[in-house]
N, C-alpha and C positions, 0 to 999 in steps of 0.2 A: 954378291951377285953371281948367278950361275954362268957357267961357260956357254958362250954362244956357239951354235953349230956352224960348221963350214958349209952346210947345205943352204943355210939361210943368209941371204944378202939383202940389202936395202931395196933393190929393184924387185925382188920376189915378194917382199913384204908389201910394197906399193901395188904390185899387181894383184895381190890378195885383197887389199883394201878396196881397190877399184872394182874388182869382181863382187865384193860384198855389197858395195853401194848399188851396183846394177841389179843384184838379185833381191835385195831386201832381207830383212831379218828372219823371215818365216821359212825359208828353204833349208833343206838338209845340207845343201852345199855351203850355205852361209855358216853353219856350225863348224864345218871343216875349215873354212877359210878363217874364221875367227880363231880357231885353235892354231892355225899356221901363224897368224899375226901375233898371237900371245906367245908362241914358242920363240919368237925372235927376241922378246924382252925377258921372258921368265924361264926359258929353257924347256927342252923337250920333255924331260922326266916330270917336272912339276906340272906342266900343262896336261900331259897324259894322265897323271893322277887326278887332276881336277875334272877332266872330261871322262874319266873312268874308262880309258882305253889303254892299250899297251904302247910302249915307246915305238915298237915296230910298226904299229898301225899309223901313228902320227908321222913317222919317217916315210912311210909309204905314201901318205897324202902329200907330203912336201915334195917327194920325188915325182909324183904324178903331176903336180902343178908345175914343177920346174921343167919336166920333159914334154908335157903336153899342154892341155888347156883345161878350162873349167869343166868341160864335158867329161874328163877323166875322173873327176871327183863325184859325179852323179852316181846314185846308188844303182846297182845292177838289178835287172828284173829277176825275180825269183821264179823257179820252175814251178809250173802248175801240173796237177794231176790230169791225165786225160780222162774224159768222161766215158764211162762204159756204154751208156745208153744216150744216143744223141737225139736231135730233134726229129729225124726221120723215124726213129723207133718210137718216139713219144706218140706220134700220130697213130701208129699201128696199135699200141697198147691202149690208147684212148678209144679206138674202134672196138677193141675187145671188151672193154669195160662198159661202153655204151650198149653193146649187143647183149651182154650177160652181166647184170648187176650183182649176181651172186658169186662172182669170182673172188676168191680169197687171195691174200698175199702169196701164199704158197703155190696156189694154182697159176697165178700170173708169173711167178718166178720160174716154175717148171715149163710153162709155155714159152717164156723168153728163151730159156735154155734150149728147148726143143726146136723152135722155129728160127731163132736168130743166132744160136750158137754162143750166147753170152751168158757167162756164169755170174749172176748177181745175187747179192745177199738179201735177206729179208728186209733189212733196214733200207737198202738201196731201193727196193721195190716199193716200200712204204713211203719213202720220200717222193718217189716218182708219182705215186697215186695221189699224194697230197698236193703235189705241184700241178697235177692235171685237174684238181678240184674234186676228187673222189674221197669219201670218208672211209675210214677203216671201221666197219661195223661188225660187231660180234653179237651173237645171240645171248640173251640172258639165260643163265642156268635156271632150271626148274627144280625146286626142292622135291625130294622123293616123297615127302609126306603131304604135299599139297593136294587138296581135294579139288578136282577139276569142275565138279558140279557146283560147288560153292563159288568158284571163280567166275563161272558163266553167269550165275545168279547175281553176283556182285556187279558184273559188267552191264547186265540188263537194267538194274536199278540205278546205275550211275547215269 
């Protein structure tokens, strides 16, 4: 039997079991609480190996529960990227595209840079145009050997 940690005592294990019952099995916190409960009987190293985490992580979870509450075990919010072009700018770009349907991605990109002072990539502008409901249309290339007279005759017969 593995050596039991001095951090883990019966009251802490009972607290983890009670918290697990309150949360249900689907929460992320329940996984951490289950690991704490298992560490009492099987040891920190073995549980850390089974849960594919480090001993340090499991020890941190135990200390967090011992010093605080269940809220300390909840996952922290991840930082999100700030949007370059917000809703206020969307309306302006939409007006541009409604007024001139021939605007290309590059023209919109340059206009955003000139009028709003925002440097946006082509892909950012393309995503914006798709979000606003505009399609990226390009002209079909015309083959240099194509006979325009035959093309017009074909269109008339069609």
